[in-house]
All heavy atoms as an XYZ file, in Angstrom:
626
protein
N      31.547    -35.723      8.951
C      31.255    -34.575      8.122
C      30.083    -33.789      8.701
O      29.870    -32.664      8.340
C      30.933    -35.055      6.698
C      30.655    -33.958      5.732
S      32.212    -33.340      5.110
C      31.637    -32.093      4.029
N      29.329    -34.334      9.628
C      28.183    -33.664     10.192
C      28.542    -32.558     11.159
O      27.753    -31.676     11.442
N      29.772    -32.562     11.669
C      30.196    -31.557     12.642
C      30.985    -30.462     11.924
O      31.978    -30.728     11.264
C      31.052    -32.237     13.712
C      31.340    -31.321     14.879
O      30.655    -30.284     14.997
O      32.250    -31.643     15.659
N      30.526    -29.181     12.060
C      31.195    -28.073     11.381
C      32.568    -27.765     11.970
O      33.424    -27.222     11.283
C      30.329    -26.808     11.453
C      29.118    -26.765     10.524
C      28.312    -25.504     10.760
C      29.554    -26.850      9.077
N      32.783    -28.116     13.228
C      34.071    -27.817     13.853
C      35.213    -28.596     13.207
O      36.360    -28.165     13.237
C      34.025    -28.089     15.346
O      33.749    -29.455     15.586
N      34.912    -29.740     12.583
C      35.957    -30.498     11.915
C      36.262    -29.926     10.533
O      37.352    -30.141     10.009
C      35.552    -31.966     11.797
O      34.406    -32.072     10.982
N      35.327    -29.185      9.951
C      35.507    -28.638      8.603
C      36.102    -27.233      8.657
O      36.984    -26.891      7.871
C      34.162    -28.614      7.845
C      34.336    -28.006      6.462
C      33.582    -30.006      7.750
N      35.625    -26.395      9.586
C      36.055    -24.999      9.673
C      37.230    -24.849     10.633
O      37.377    -25.644     11.574
C      34.893    -24.136     10.163
C      33.658    -24.102      9.273
C      32.543    -23.336      9.955
C      33.977    -23.477      7.938
N      38.058    -23.854     10.410
C      39.132    -23.583     11.375
C      38.559    -23.255     12.755
O      37.399    -22.823     12.879
C      39.844    -22.364     10.792
C      39.479    -22.349      9.353
C      38.141    -22.991      9.252
N      39.325    -23.423     13.785
C      38.848    -23.314     15.167
C      38.223    -21.961     15.481
O      37.137    -21.883     16.064
C      39.999    -23.591     16.116
N      38.841    -20.852     15.104
C      38.327    -19.534     15.445
C      37.180    -19.069     14.567
O      36.389    -18.200     14.946
N      37.058    -19.641     13.385
C      36.027    -19.187     12.436
C      34.622    -19.516     12.917
O      33.691    -18.740     12.722
C      36.278    -19.804     11.061
C      35.394    -19.299      9.921
C      35.576    -17.800      9.746
C      35.728    -20.013      8.640
N      34.433    -20.629     13.564
C      33.122    -21.003     14.089
C      32.671    -20.017     15.168
O      31.503    -19.624     15.205
C      33.159    -22.432     14.645
C      31.818    -23.036     15.020
C      30.908    -23.099     13.803
C      32.010    -24.417     15.602
N      33.609    -19.589     16.003
C      33.279    -18.594     17.022
C      32.913    -17.255     16.389
O      31.986    -16.580     16.822
C      34.458    -18.402     17.985
C      34.719    -19.636     18.826
O      33.762    -20.419     19.025
O      35.866    -19.813     19.273
N      33.637    -16.873     15.360
C      33.358    -15.602     14.671
C      31.990    -15.647     14.010
O      31.194    -14.710     14.117
C      34.464    -15.285     13.634
C      34.084    -14.103     12.762
C      35.787    -15.034     14.323
N      31.685    -16.755     13.334
C      30.390    -16.879     12.675
C      29.240    -16.881     13.685
O      28.213    -16.229     13.467
C      30.343    -18.166     11.838
C      31.151    -18.146     10.547
C      31.080    -19.507      9.867
C      30.652    -17.063      9.617
N      29.419    -17.573     14.773
C      28.350    -17.612     15.772
C      28.164    -16.253     16.442
O      27.071    -15.923     16.901
C      28.617    -18.692     16.820
O      29.797    -18.387     17.536
N      29.205    -15.440     16.483
C      29.085    -14.093     17.056
C      28.470    -13.114     16.057
O      27.812    -12.147     16.452
C      30.450    -13.599     17.499
N      28.658    -13.339     14.770
C      28.165    -12.409     13.758
C      26.732    -12.676     13.305
O      26.072    -11.774     12.797
C      29.077    -12.431     12.527
C      30.446    -11.784     12.697
C      31.245    -11.912     11.416
C      30.291    -10.322     13.067
N      26.245    -13.879     13.452
C      24.913    -14.221     12.943
C      23.810    -13.381     13.586
O      22.976    -12.814     12.856
C      24.655    -15.729     13.067
C      25.503    -16.462     12.026
C      23.177    -16.058     12.870
C      25.440    -17.961     12.111
N      23.729    -13.210     14.899
C      22.640    -12.392     15.460
C      22.624    -10.935     14.973
O      21.566    -10.434     14.583
C      22.859    -12.482     16.967
C      23.581    -13.772     17.155
C      24.463    -13.890     15.955
N      23.762    -10.226     14.923
C      23.707     -8.859     14.396
C      23.318     -8.793     12.922
O      22.636     -7.862     12.490
C      25.118     -8.320     14.592
C      25.748     -9.191     15.591
C      25.076    -10.509     15.495
N      23.716     -9.787     12.146
C      23.358     -9.809     10.731
C      21.845    -10.001     10.575
O      21.211     -9.354      9.738
C      24.143    -10.915      9.985
C      23.584    -11.158      8.603
C      25.612    -10.549      9.914
N      21.265    -10.853     11.386
C      19.815    -11.061     11.330
C      19.081     -9.782     11.722
O      18.129     -9.359     11.047
C      19.399    -12.245     12.243
C      17.895    -12.329     12.385
C      19.959    -13.543     11.706
N      19.530     -9.124     12.781
C      18.894     -7.875     13.218
C      19.042     -6.802     12.146
O      18.085     -6.076     11.842
C      19.497     -7.410     14.563
C      19.035     -6.014     14.928
C      19.138     -8.386     15.663
N      20.216     -6.688     11.553
C      20.443     -5.690     10.508
C      19.577     -5.968      9.280
O      19.045     -5.039      8.665
C      21.916     -5.667     10.123
N      19.408     -7.220      8.934
C      18.572     -7.578      7.790
C      17.117     -7.206      8.038
O      16.456     -6.637      7.163
C      18.690     -9.086      7.489
O      20.067     -9.405      7.271
C      17.873     -9.474      6.284
N      16.611     -7.494      9.211
C      15.230     -7.143      9.550
C      15.061     -5.631      9.565
O      14.075     -5.092      9.052
C      14.831     -7.764     10.914
C      13.507     -7.223     11.404
C      14.794     -9.274     10.801
N      16.026     -4.907     10.132
C      15.966     -3.450     10.170
C      15.964     -2.867      8.761
O      15.159     -1.984      8.439
C      17.148     -2.898     10.969
C      17.187     -1.405     11.001
C      16.318     -0.696     11.822
C      18.095     -0.703     10.221
C      16.345      0.692     11.853
C      18.127      0.674     10.255
C      17.259      1.379     11.066
N      16.841     -3.342      7.900
C      16.898     -2.835      6.523
C      15.610     -3.151      5.768
O      15.125     -2.318      4.989
C      18.102     -3.424      5.787
S      19.671     -2.772      6.388
N      15.058     -4.333      5.963
C      13.800     -4.677      5.304
C      12.687     -3.743      5.763
O      11.870     -3.285      4.954
C      13.431     -6.130      5.594
N      12.648     -3.408      7.058
C      11.643     -2.485      7.584
C      11.816     -1.087      6.992
O      10.848     -0.452      6.585
C      11.730     -2.434      9.108
C      10.853     -1.385      9.715
C       9.486     -1.567      9.781
C      11.400     -0.204     10.201
C       8.668     -0.588     10.331
C      10.597      0.768     10.752
C       9.226      0.581     10.813
N      13.058     -0.611      6.918
C      13.323      0.723      6.372
C      12.941      0.784      4.898
O      12.314      1.748      4.442
C      14.800      1.112      6.590
C      15.171      2.356      5.795
C      15.065      1.336      8.060
N      13.280     -0.244      4.142
C      12.930     -0.270      2.721
C      11.419     -0.296      2.541
O      10.867      0.417      1.692
C      13.598     -1.476      2.024
C      15.106     -1.236      1.942
C      13.011     -1.724      0.650
C      15.902     -2.435      1.498
N      10.721     -1.089      3.345
C       9.262     -1.140      3.263
C       8.652      0.218      3.599
O       7.740      0.680      2.922
C       8.737     -2.204      4.231
C       7.255     -2.411      4.170
C       6.834     -3.529      5.109
C       5.344     -3.726      5.087
N       4.914     -4.783      5.983
N       9.174      0.878      4.626
C       8.686      2.193      5.017
C       8.938      3.226      3.923
O       8.049      4.021      3.584
C       9.354      2.632      6.322
C       8.946      3.993      6.869
C       7.488      3.942      7.310
C       9.844      4.393      8.009
N      10.119      3.209      3.346
C      10.428      4.160      2.276
C       9.567      3.934      1.047
O       9.120      4.886      0.413
C      11.911      4.076      1.907
C      12.879      4.640      2.938
C      14.319      4.391      2.501
C      12.631      6.119      3.148
N       9.320      2.690      0.702
C       8.463      2.417     -0.457
C       7.058      2.919     -0.229
O       6.406      3.441     -1.126
C       8.449      0.920     -0.760
C       9.752      0.442     -1.360
C       9.671     -1.014     -1.659
N       8.561     -1.249     -2.573
C       8.586     -2.064     -3.600
N       9.666     -2.746     -3.830
N       7.553     -2.222     -4.364
N       6.556      2.766      1.015
C       5.217      3.236      1.331
C       5.155      4.769      1.274
O       4.189      5.346      0.788
C       4.802      2.750      2.711
C       3.353      3.090      3.025
C       2.921      2.650      4.398
N       3.280      1.269      4.681
C       3.599      0.808      5.871
N       3.598      1.611      6.907
N       3.916     -0.446      6.040
N       6.182      5.432      1.757
C       6.192      6.901      1.776
C       6.387      7.487      0.384
O       5.934      8.584      0.108
C       7.290      7.418      2.706
C       6.993      7.176      4.157
C       5.730      7.878      4.615
O       5.511      9.022      4.213
O       4.966      7.271      5.383
N       7.070      6.761     -0.487
C       7.318      7.276     -1.829
C       6.260      6.824     -2.832
O       6.364      7.145     -4.015
C       8.703      6.813     -2.304
C       9.808      7.438     -1.494
S      11.494      6.888     -1.852
C      11.414      6.022     -3.349
N       5.247      6.123     -2.377
C       4.198      5.646     -3.269
C       3.416      6.821     -3.830
O       3.263      7.847     -3.172
C       3.260      4.709     -2.508
N       2.920      6.698     -5.061
C       2.148      7.796     -5.649
C       0.878      8.073     -4.852
O       0.221      7.153     -4.375
C       1.816      7.301     -7.056
C       2.151      5.868     -7.088
C       3.048      5.565     -5.941
N       0.577      9.354     -4.700
C      -0.586      9.775     -3.925
C      -1.448     10.716     -4.750
O      -0.980     11.382     -5.648
C      -0.164     10.460     -2.638
C       0.581      9.539     -1.702
C       0.932     10.246     -0.415
N       1.684      9.381      0.470
C       1.146      8.595      1.378
N      -0.142      8.571      1.539
N       1.898      7.831      2.132
N      -2.717     10.774     -4.394
C      -3.637     11.723     -5.011
C      -3.472     13.086     -4.351
O      -2.749     13.236     -3.379
C      -5.068     11.238     -4.827
C      -5.357      9.966     -5.576
C      -6.851      9.681     -5.548
N      -7.126      8.461     -6.270
C      -7.184      7.269     -5.709
N      -6.993      7.139     -4.425
N      -7.425      6.208     -6.433
N      -4.185     14.079     -4.859
C      -4.100     15.430     -4.307
C      -4.611     15.482     -2.868
O      -4.168     16.313     -2.085
C      -4.900     16.408     -5.174
C      -4.300     16.599     -6.557
S      -2.658     17.302     -6.517
C      -3.039     18.943     -5.986
N      -5.540     14.598     -2.496
C      -6.057     14.605     -1.124
C      -5.179     13.799     -0.162
O      -5.479     13.701      1.016
C      -7.491     14.090     -1.083
C      -7.602     12.628     -1.497
O      -6.602     12.055     -1.953
O      -8.702     12.067     -1.368
N      -4.103     13.226     -0.656
C      -3.167     12.504      0.191
C      -3.394     11.008      0.249
O      -2.607     10.291      0.850
N      -4.454     10.502     -0.357
C      -4.712      9.064     -0.317
C      -3.823      8.349     -1.329
O      -3.448      8.907     -2.349
C      -6.188      8.779     -0.612
O      -6.514      9.225     -1.907
N      -3.486      7.112     -1.008
C      -2.629      6.322     -1.876
C      -3.344      5.938     -3.158
O      -4.539      5.670     -3.163
C      -2.176      5.053     -1.162
C      -1.153      5.217     -0.060
C      -0.923      3.880      0.625
C       0.144      5.760     -0.597
N      -2.591      5.889     -4.241
C      -3.118      5.419     -5.514
C      -2.778      3.942     -5.605
O      -1.627      3.574     -5.763
C      -2.487      6.177     -6.696
C      -2.969      5.607     -8.009
C      -2.787      7.647     -6.603
N      -3.778      3.074     -5.425
C      -3.571      1.633     -5.519
C      -4.889      0.983     -5.880
O      -5.923      1.630     -5.932
C      -3.042      1.066     -4.197
O      -4.028      1.165     -3.213
N      -4.876     -0.316     -6.109
C      -6.095     -1.030     -6.462
C      -7.128     -0.958     -5.352
O      -8.304     -0.767     -5.593
N      -6.706     -1.121     -4.095
C      -7.636     -1.067     -2.975
C      -8.219      0.329     -2.815
O      -9.398      0.492     -2.549
C      -6.944     -1.486     -1.688
C      -6.474     -2.928     -1.739
O      -7.084     -3.716     -2.475
O      -5.505     -3.242     -1.042
N      -7.385      1.345     -2.972
C      -7.859      2.718     -2.818
C      -8.810      3.076     -3.953
O      -9.796      3.789     -3.744
C      -6.681      3.683     -2.786
N      -8.537      2.571     -5.149
C      -9.404      2.857     -6.284
C     -10.774      2.218     -6.079
O     -11.791      2.839     -6.346
C      -8.769      2.332     -7.588
O      -7.469      2.902     -7.710
C      -9.608      2.695     -8.778
N     -10.779      0.990     -5.569
C     -12.055      0.330     -5.313
C     -12.826      1.049     -4.216
O     -14.039      1.213     -4.290
C     -11.819     -1.131     -4.921
C     -11.316     -1.980     -6.070
C     -10.897     -3.367     -5.620
O     -11.156     -3.711     -4.453
O     -10.334     -4.094     -6.431
N     -12.124      1.497     -3.180
C     -12.778      2.221     -2.090
C     -13.329      3.549     -2.594
O     -14.436      3.953     -2.228
C     -11.799      2.444     -0.946
N     -12.573      4.228     -3.448
C     -13.047      5.500     -4.003
C     -14.252      5.251     -4.901
O     -15.198      6.048     -4.922
C     -11.925      6.187     -4.773
N     -14.248      4.156     -5.640
C     -15.384      3.822     -6.484
C     -16.615      3.516     -5.659
O     -17.728      3.910     -6.002
N     -16.437      2.827     -4.532
C     -17.569      2.529     -3.656
C     -18.099      3.811     -3.027
O     -19.313      3.990     -2.884
C     -17.141      1.549     -2.561
N     -17.201      4.729     -2.681
C     -17.634      6.001     -2.107
C     -18.393      6.827     -3.147
O     -19.399      7.452     -2.834
C     -16.411      6.780     -1.616
C     -16.746      8.086     -0.940
C     -15.504      8.787     -0.437
O     -14.608      8.116      0.097
O     -15.453     10.015     -0.590
N     -17.913      6.816     -4.380
C     -18.597      7.550     -5.442
C     -19.961      6.938     -5.715
O     -20.932      7.659     -5.981
C     -17.750      7.545     -6.711
N     -20.074      5.622     -5.639
C     -21.352      4.958     -5.837
C     -22.325      5.341     -4.731
O     -23.502      5.609     -4.996
C     -21.169      3.429     -5.868
O     -20.220      3.112     -6.890
C     -22.470      2.719     -6.133
N     -21.844      5.401     -3.496
C     -22.703      5.794     -2.380
C     -23.155      7.241     -2.535
O     -24.308      7.578     -2.277
C     -21.962      5.606     -1.058
N     -22.253      8.105     -2.974
C     -22.606      9.506     -3.195
C     -23.618      9.619     -4.321
O     -24.577     10.390     -4.237
C     -21.348     10.323     -3.537
O     -20.402     10.144     -2.501
C     -21.668     11.789     -3.700
N     -23.439      8.846     -5.365
C     -24.371      8.889     -6.491
C     -25.743      8.376     -6.069
O     -26.773      8.874     -6.528
C     -23.826      8.062     -7.650
N     -25.775      7.394     -5.187
C     -27.055      6.856     -4.745
C     -27.808      7.867     -3.888
O     -29.038      7.982     -3.979
C     -26.844      5.567     -3.957
N     -27.101      8.630     -3.069
C     -27.780      9.610     -2.234
C     -28.228     10.821     -3.036
O     -29.232     11.429     -2.723
C     -26.864     10.079     -1.081
O     -25.671     10.626     -1.643
C     -26.555      8.945     -0.139
N     -27.511     11.153     -4.092
C     -27.897     12.298     -4.917
C     -28.603     11.878     -6.186
O     -28.632     12.621     -7.152
N     -29.184     10.696     -6.195
C     -29.822     10.170     -7.407
C     -31.014     11.014     -7.828
O     -31.271     11.167     -9.021
C     -30.247      8.724     -7.184
N     -31.760     11.576     -6.891
C     -32.942     12.365     -7.274
C     -32.520     13.632     -8.006
O     -33.195     14.061     -8.935
C     -33.761     12.715     -6.029
O     -32.965     13.490     -5.141
N     -31.408     14.244     -7.615
C     -30.930     15.430     -8.320
C     -30.392     15.069     -9.697
O     -30.602     15.822    -10.655
C     -29.819     16.118     -7.514
C     -30.353     16.735     -6.232
O     -31.561     17.025     -6.193
O     -29.562     16.900     -5.290
N     -29.724     13.947     -9.802
C     -29.131     13.557    -11.069
C     -30.184     13.013    -12.041
O     -29.970     13.027    -13.233
C     -28.042     12.515    -10.842
C     -26.839     13.070    -10.112
C     -25.765     12.029     -9.904
O     -25.750     11.043    -10.666
O     -24.959     12.206     -8.990
N     -31.308     12.541    -11.537
C     -32.323     11.980    -12.404
C     -32.955     13.058    -13.277
O     -33.417     12.782    -14.381
C     -33.392     11.279    -11.575
N     -32.977     14.298    -12.813
C     -33.605     15.356    -13.580
C     -32.660     15.980    -14.594
O     -33.069     16.815    -15.378
C     -34.134     16.435    -12.629
O     -33.053     16.999    -11.927
N     -31.374     15.574    -14.574
C     -30.420     16.139    -15.520
C     -30.314     15.202    -16.713
O     -30.122     14.008    -16.568
C     -29.048     16.333    -14.853
C     -29.176     17.302    -13.689
C     -28.019     16.832    -15.864
C     -27.906     17.470    -12.903
N     -30.430     15.768    -17.895
C     -30.329     14.971    -19.115
C     -28.962     15.179    -19.738
O     -28.079     15.789    -19.163
C     -31.432     15.370    -20.110
O     -31.284     16.750    -20.419
C     -32.795     15.097    -19.520
N     -28.810     14.708    -20.950
C     -27.533     14.792    -21.638
C     -27.074     16.242    -21.776
O     -27.853     17.137    -22.047
C     -27.678     14.167    -23.027
C     -26.386     13.970    -23.743
C     -26.560     13.289    -25.067
N     -27.885     12.716    -25.222
C     -28.484     12.538    -26.389
N     -27.895     12.913    -27.492
N     -29.671     11.999    -26.475
N     -25.791     16.483    -21.563
C     -25.220     17.811    -21.719
C     -25.480     18.731    -20.537
O     -25.223     19.918    -20.622
N     -26.023     18.221    -19.444
C     -26.248     19.035    -18.276
C     -27.538     19.845    -18.331
O     -27.821     20.639    -17.449
N     -28.337     19.675    -19.396
C     -29.600     20.410    -19.498
C     -30.670     19.688    -18.708
O     -30.694     18.473    -18.626
C     -30.025     20.511    -20.962
C     -28.999     21.211    -21.832
C     -29.346     21.094    -23.309
O     -30.377     20.448    -23.620
O     -28.587     21.611    -24.122
N     -31.575     20.432    -18.140
C     -32.662     19.837    -17.379
C     -33.798     19.443    -18.330
O     -34.001     20.050    -19.366
C     -33.182     20.820    -16.335
C     -32.093     21.161    -15.334
C     -32.725     21.570    -14.022
N     -31.689     21.849    -13.028
C     -31.252     20.986    -12.146
N     -31.743     19.793    -12.105
N     -30.314     21.318    -11.292
N     -34.512     18.427    -17.934
C     -35.656     17.970    -18.744
C     -36.752     19.020    -18.714
O     -36.874     19.801    -17.778
C     -36.174     16.636    -18.205
N     -37.577     19.041    -19.756
C     -38.652     20.030    -19.838
C     -39.665     19.867    -18.716
O     -40.270     20.829    -18.252
C     -39.350     19.935    -21.179
C     -38.436     20.364    -22.331
C     -39.150     20.192    -23.663
O     -40.385     20.037    -23.668
O     -38.454     20.218    -24.682
N     -39.853     18.647    -18.248
C     -40.833     18.401    -17.210
C     -40.353     18.881    -15.833
O     -41.120     18.979    -14.903
C     -41.183     16.911    -17.128
O     -40.023     16.190    -16.790
N     -39.071     19.164    -15.737
C     -38.519     19.640    -14.464
C     -38.806     21.120    -14.323
O     -38.438     21.926    -15.154
C     -37.002     19.394    -14.437
C     -36.429     19.601    -13.056
O     -37.213     19.746    -12.105
O     -35.187     19.617    -12.945
N     -39.509     21.503    -13.286
C     -39.946     22.879    -13.127
C     -38.952     23.750    -12.375
O     -39.311     24.822    -11.928
N     -37.749     23.379    -12.250
C     -36.775     24.180    -11.487
C     -36.231     25.315    -12.285
O     -35.884     25.444    -13.306
C     -35.621     23.300    -11.014
C     -36.074     22.288    -10.025
C     -34.888     21.547     -9.533
N     -35.313     20.328     -8.842
C     -34.508     19.503     -8.268
N     -33.233     19.725     -8.263
N     -34.932     18.450     -7.665
């Protein structure tokens, strides 16, 4: 029972052995195309960046860095966008 040639008809083993490599190549190709299409159809922001957990974290880190560099300007702004009385601008 361990030998497939005794179970399968004589020509079927040859057909299967000839078809397996193209089926494997076709499966890999289809998986690649599907992966590519999913990536291209993914939701994007107006600037073209992907909307995902990694992109959101990166955008949050960028916003934090921007806020840290502009902290002196933001420190003088109080609630409602009004400047503090001590600010002489």
